[in-house]
C-alpha positions in Angstrom: 75.9 95.7 66.3 75.8 99.7 66.0 73.5 101.6 68.1 72.7 105.1 66.7 72.3 108.1 69.0 69.3 110.6 68.3 70.3 112.6 65.1 68.9 115.8 66.3 70.9 118.1 68.1 69.0 121.2 69.2 66.9 121.1 65.9 70.2 120.6 63.7 71.0 117.3 62.1 74.2 115.9 63.4 77.2 114.9 61.0 77.2 111.2 60.0 80.6 110.6 61.9 78.9 111.5 65.3 75.8 109.4 65.0 77.1 106.3 66.6 76.8 106.1 70.2 78.5 102.9 71.1 79.3 99.5 69.7 78.1 96.4 71.4 80.2 93.3 70.9 79.3 89.8 72.1 82.9 88.5 72.3 85.2 88.9 75.2 87.8 91.6 75.2 91.4 90.5 74.7 92.3 91.3 78.4 89.8 89.1 79.6 91.3 86.1 78.0 94.3 84.2 79.5 95.0 81.3 77.2 98.4 80.6 78.9 97.0 80.9 82.3 100.0 83.4 83.0 98.1 84.8 86.1 100.7 85.3 88.8 99.5 84.3 92.4 100.1 86.8 95.0 102.8 85.8 97.5 103.1 87.4 101.0 106.0 89.8 101.4 107.3 88.4 104.4 107.1 84.7 105.9 104.5 84.1 108.6 104.8 82.3 111.8 101.7 80.5 113.1 100.6 81.1 116.5 98.0 79.0 118.5 95.9 81.3 120.7 93.8 78.2 121.7 93.5 76.8 125.2 94.8 73.3 124.3 91.6 71.7 123.6 90.8 73.7 120.4 93.3 75.3 118.1 92.8 79.1 117.4 95.4 79.8 114.8 96.7 83.2 113.8 99.9 84.5 112.0 102.5 87.0 112.6 105.5 88.3 110.6 108.4 85.8 111.2 110.9 88.3 110.6 110.4 90.7 113.3 112.8 90.9 116.2 112.1 88.5 119.0 111.3 91.1 121.5 108.7 92.6 119.5 107.5 89.1 118.5 107.0 88.2 122.2 105.3 91.6 123.0 103.0 90.9 119.9 102.1 87.4 120.9 101.3 88.5 124.5 99.1 91.3 123.3 97.2 88.9 120.9 96.6 86.3 123.5 95.4 88.9 125.9 92.7 90.1 123.5 92.0 86.9 121.8 88.2 87.1 122.8 88.0 90.0 120.4 88.6 87.6 117.3 85.7 85.9 115.6 86.7 82.1 115.3 83.4 80.7 113.9 80.4 81.8 111.7 78.2 81.9 114.9 80.3 84.7 116.1 79.6 86.8 113.0 75.9 87.0 112.6 76.1 89.4 109.5 78.1 87.0 107.4 75.9 85.1 104.9 76.1 81.2 105.3 74.4 80.6 101.9 77.6 79.8 99.9 
């Protein structure tokens, strides 16, 4: 379906070729179709190592880069454990998140 623009331009008639404003089509564009399902899934650039920040009764898992050197990894784990109370582990700790999913 072609929608024509207003043909009056300050009192002058517009040329025929400039009268079409835009074209609406009910079909999907080619880039929206993926018949072969070739979409590649994203992968992490580096492998992760799981770290449990819980107290033993409840697991509180987070991840860090597994390829960093052991000294930095140890310091990072200590830092994250020190500030583990800053993380939100449950929806009750995130009042602005919608639970209507």
